[in-house]
C-alpha positions in Angstrom: -11.9 49.9 7.4 -8.6 48.4 8.6 -5.8 48.0 6.2 -4.7 44.4 5.4 -1.1 45.3 4.6 1.1 48.1 3.2 3.2 46.4 0.6 6.2 48.5 -0.6 8.0 47.1 -3.6 11.8 47.6 -4.0 12.4 49.2 -7.4 15.6 49.0 -9.4 16.4 51.9 -11.8 19.2 50.1 -13.7 17.3 49.9 -17.0 18.8 52.8 -19.0 22.3 53.4 -20.2 24.7 55.7 -18.2 28.2 56.7 -19.1 29.7 54.9 -16.1 28.2 51.5 -17.2 29.2 52.2 -20.8 32.8 52.5 -19.5 32.7 49.5 -17.2 30.7 47.0 -19.2 30.4 48.3 -22.8 28.2 50.7 -24.7 24.5 50.5 -23.9 24.8 48.2 -20.8 21.8 47.9 -18.6 20.3 45.2 -16.3 18.9 43.5 -19.4 22.3 42.8 -20.8 23.0 40.0 -18.3 19.4 38.9 -18.1 19.1 38.3 -21.8 22.3 36.2 -22.1 21.7 33.9 -19.1 21.5 30.1 -19.8 20.4 27.2 -17.7 23.1 25.9 -15.4 21.5 22.5 -14.6 18.5 20.4 -15.6 15.3 22.1 -14.7 16.9 25.5 -14.1 14.4 28.2 -15.2 16.6 30.5 -17.4 16.4 32.7 -19.3 13.6 34.6 -17.7 11.8 36.8 -20.3 9.5 39.7 -19.4 6.1 39.6 -21.0 3.7 42.5 -21.2 6.1 45.2 -20.1 8.9 43.9 -22.3 12.6 44.8 -22.2 11.8 48.3 -21.2 13.8 51.5 -21.0 13.1 53.5 -17.9 13.7 56.8 -19.7 10.3 56.2 -21.3 7.5 57.6 -19.3 4.9 55.2 -20.7 6.8 52.3 -19.1 6.8 54.0 -15.7 3.1 54.6 -16.0 2.4 51.0 -17.0 4.4 49.7 -14.0 2.6 51.9 -11.5 -0.8 51.0 -13.0 0.0 47.3 -12.7 1.3 47.6 -9.1 -1.8 49.6 -8.0 -4.2 47.2 -9.7 -2.7 44.3 -7.7 -2.6 45.9 -4.3 0.9 47.3 -4.0 0.9 50.6 -2.0 4.1 52.1 -3.5 7.6 51.7 -4.9 10.8 52.1 -2.9 13.2 53.4 -5.5 16.8 52.5 -4.9 18.7 55.8 -4.6 22.5 56.1 -5.0 24.4 58.8 -3.3 28.1 57.9 -3.1 29.3 61.1 -1.2 30.6 64.4 -2.5 27.4 64.9 -4.5 28.0 61.8 -6.7 24.8 60.1 -7.8 24.1 57.4 -10.3 20.9 56.1 -12.0 18.9 59.0 -10.7 17.1 59.9 -14.0 14.0 57.6 -13.8 13.1 58.8 -10.3 13.8 62.4 -11.0 11.4 62.3 -13.9 8.8 60.7 -11.7 9.3 63.4 -9.1 9.5 66.5 -11.3 6.8 65.5 -13.8 4.3 64.3 -11.1 3.7 61.2 -13.2 2.7 58.5 -12.4 0.5 59.6 -9.5 1.6 56.6 -7.4 3.1 56.5 -3.9 6.9 56.2 -3.6 9.7 56.3 -1.0 13.5 56.1 -1.3 16.0 53.5 -0.3 19.6 54.6 0.1 21.8 51.8 -1.5 24.9 52.9 0.4 27.3 50.3 -0.9 30.5 50.3 -2.9 29.9 48.9 -6.4 32.3 46.1 -7.1 33.1 44.3 -10.4 32.1 41.0 -8.9 28.4 42.0 -9.0 28.4 41.7 -12.8 30.8 38.8 -13.3 34.0 40.8 -13.6 37.3 39.2 -12.5 38.2 40.0 -8.9 36.3 42.4 -6.6 37.9 45.7 -7.6 35.8 48.7 -6.5 34.1 50.5 -9.5 32.8 53.4 -7.4 33.3 53.7 -3.6 30.7 54.6 -1.1 32.1 57.6 0.9 30.9 59.5 4.0 32.8 62.8 3.8 31.1 64.4 6.8 28.3 66.6 8.0 28.2 69.0 5.0 27.8 66.0 2.7 25.0 64.7 4.9 23.3 68.1 4.7 23.8 68.2 0.9 22.3 64.8 0.6 19.3 65.8 2.6 18.7 68.9 0.6 19.0 66.8 -2.6 16.1 64.6 -1.6 14.0 67.2 0.2 11.7 67.8 -2.8 10.9 64.1 -2.8 10.3 64.0 1.0 7.8 66.9 0.7 6.0 65.4 -2.3 2.4 64.4 -1.6 3.0 61.0 -3.0 5.7 60.1 -0.6 5.0 57.0 1.6 4.7 58.0 5.3 4.5 56.2 8.7 2.7 58.2 11.4 3.0 61.3 9.1 6.8 60.9 8.6 8.4 60.1 5.3 9.8 56.5 5.2 13.5 56.3 4.3 15.2 52.9 4.0 18.9 52.4 4.4 20.5 49.3 2.8 23.6 49.2 5.0 22.4 50.8 8.2 25.4 50.1 10.4 28.1 51.2 7.9 27.4 54.9 8.3 30.0 56.4 10.6 28.5 57.8 13.8 25.1 56.8 12.5 23.2 58.2 15.6 24.6 61.6 14.7 23.6 61.2 11.1 20.0 60.3 12.0 19.8 63.1 14.6 21.1 65.6 12.0 18.5 64.5 9.4 15.7 64.5 11.9 16.5 68.1 12.9 16.7 69.1 9.2 13.4 67.5 8.5 11.7 69.4 11.3 13.3 72.7 10.3 11.9 72.1 6.8 8.3 71.6 7.9 8.2 67.8 8.2 7.3 65.8 11.3 10.6 63.9 11.1 11.7 60.9 9.1 10.8 57.3 9.7 14.2 55.6 9.3 14.2 51.9 8.4 17.4 49.9 8.5 17.5 46.8 6.2 19.5 43.7 7.4 20.2 40.2 6.2 21.3 39.2 9.7 18.9 38.6 12.6 21.7 39.3 15.1 22.0 42.9 13.8 18.4 43.9 14.6 19.0 45.2 18.2 22.1 47.1 17.2 20.2 48.9 14.4 17.4 49.8 16.7 19.8 51.0 19.4 21.2 53.4 16.8 18.0 55.4 16.6 16.4 53.7 13.6 12.6 53.6 13.9 12.3 50.1 12.4 14.2 47.2 10.8 13.4 45.3 7.6 14.7 41.7 7.8 15.6 40.0 4.6 16.1 36.3 5.5 18.1 35.2 2.5 21.0 34.1 4.7 18.6 31.5 6.2 18.9 29.6 3.0 22.5 28.8 3.8 21.6 27.1 7.1 20.5 24.0 5.2 24.1 23.0 5.1 27.4 23.8 6.6 28.4 27.2 5.0 32.1 26.3 4.5 31.3 22.9 3.1 28.8 24.4 0.7 31.3 26.9 -0.6 34.0 24.1 -1.0 31.5 21.9 -2.8 30.5 24.7 -5.2 34.2 25.4 -6.0 34.9 21.8 -6.8 31.7 21.0 -8.8 31.2 24.5 -10.2 27.5 24.1 -9.4 25.7 27.1 -7.8 24.1 27.1 -4.4 20.7 25.6 -5.2 18.0 25.6 -2.5 14.4 24.5 -3.3 12.0 27.3 -2.7 9.5 25.0 -1.0 12.1 24.0 1.5 12.8 27.5 2.8 9.4 29.1 2.8 9.1 28.6 6.5 12.3 30.4 7.3 11.7 33.5 5.1 9.6 35.0 7.9 9.8 34.5 11.7 8.3 35.5 15.1 10.4 38.6 15.3 8.4 40.2 12.5 5.3 40.3 14.8 6.9 43.3 16.5 5.5 46.6 15.3 9.0 48.0 14.5 10.2 44.9 12.5 9.0 44.7 8.9 9.0 41.4 7.1 10.1 40.7 3.5 8.0 39.1 0.8 10.2 37.0 -1.4 8.6 35.6 -4.6 11.8 34.2 -6.1 15.6 34.6 -6.3 18.3 33.5 -8.8 21.6 35.4 -8.8 23.0 33.5 -11.8 22.5 36.3 -14.4 25.0 38.4 -12.4 27.4 35.8 -10.9 27.0 32.7 -13.0 27.5 29.5 -10.9 28.7 31.5 -7.8 25.3 32.7 -6.7 22.3 31.6 -4.8 19.3 30.1 -6.6 15.9 29.5 -5.0 14.9 26.7 -7.3 11.3 25.9 -8.5 9.5 28.9 -7.1 5.9 29.0 -8.3 2.9 31.2 -7.6 1.3 28.4 -5.7 4.3 28.1 -3.3 4.5 31.9 -3.1 0.9 31.9 -1.9 1.9 29.9 1.1 4.7 32.4 1.8 2.3 35.3 1.4 -0.1 33.8 4.0 2.8 33.4 6.5 3.8 37.0 6.0 0.3 38.3 6.3 -0.1 36.3 9.5 2.7 38.1 11.3 1.4 41.6 10.6 -2.3 41.0 11.2 -2.4 42.3 14.8 -0.2 45.4 14.1 -1.5 48.9 13.9 -2.4 49.9 10.4 0.6 52.3 10.0 3.0 49.5 10.9 1.5 46.7 8.6 4.4 47.3 6.3 5.8 44.5 4.1 8.8 45.1 1.8 8.4 43.2 -1.4 11.8 42.0 -2.7 11.5 43.0 -5.5 9.5 44.7 -8.2 12.1 44.3 -11.0 15.4 42.9 -9.9 15.6 40.7 -13.0 19.4 40.3 -12.7 18.8 38.6 -9.3 15.9 36.5 -10.7 13.9 38.4 -8.1 10.9 40.2 -9.5 7.2 40.2 -9.6 6.6 41.8 -13.0 5.0 39.4 -15.5 7.2 36.9 -17.3 6.5 34.5 -20.1 6.2 31.5 -17.8 3.9 32.7 -15.0 2.4 35.8 -16.5 0.5 37.7 -13.7 0.6 34.7 -11.4 2.7 36.2 -8.6 0.8 39.5 -8.7 -2.5 37.6 -8.5 -1.2 36.0 -5.3 -0.7 39.4 -3.7 -4.1 40.6 -4.9 -5.8 37.5 -3.5 -3.9 37.6 -0.3 -5.1 41.1 0.4 -8.7 40.3 0.0 
């Protein structure tokens, strides 16, 4: 039987304290810190957003990870794409939840890794200015080799998501890696030497004009996140000026941008669409961020149909859809149940796959 779709949900591990966040934001900081204190910024603004059946969880707790996987599997999601942080020179952050999934073998649910290769800046969590908190570095070949060896146990795990037999590896900033063709060739050779068929490299981009460049740099596929399309409703500079003067965030009605969240380009076998249930950056950036206003499961259902349509004629292996996101609560971008809509968004995915 042909597959309807391969939905891979981006998964944020920022739900347990780490020493670095304690230092930057205060003892015990996690993603929930900003989510819980968010208030409505205008009439009808849906905030705060409160999780329902999974609660304000701690990802150090295995029962939480098991419950998430069970929920995802029940509603048709193929696997989680865990955001993975390697800053160079062996520096990692937030690795504990995935490491426990990997080394305990639980939950028995497919996964892949997405390298969030980006400098962390204070702005992301409302700090004054944009001073780097921790920089993304690319020290050279030995660091690339060390990075590969660090994730090799994951790549060889039977649960790892594959495309044509190759482990899928997503890169958040695909063009920022110096001499990226060399990096990809290096990893491909290391993969084959370690008994793999290779790696299926996917570059993620928010800019349609970057697609050809990414593919020319030896990536196997591109995942397009069309959030920047939301700004085309108005002149970008005028929008920024208006927000500075009025201190009102960039508000775009979800119903008005559904049609631009996926396009004809995603019909290509090597271009993977993004499924976007909602988005509201105000927990992190207050009135400086983008808000997709009045998203509902009913409207999401229309978007789901559009995304399913562009993949329907692809080979089964390439019917990949990246769901943004499973649990980015700080971006108001999640599909886990909340108090307002419950399982509504997950039900749309389940029904859309039937």
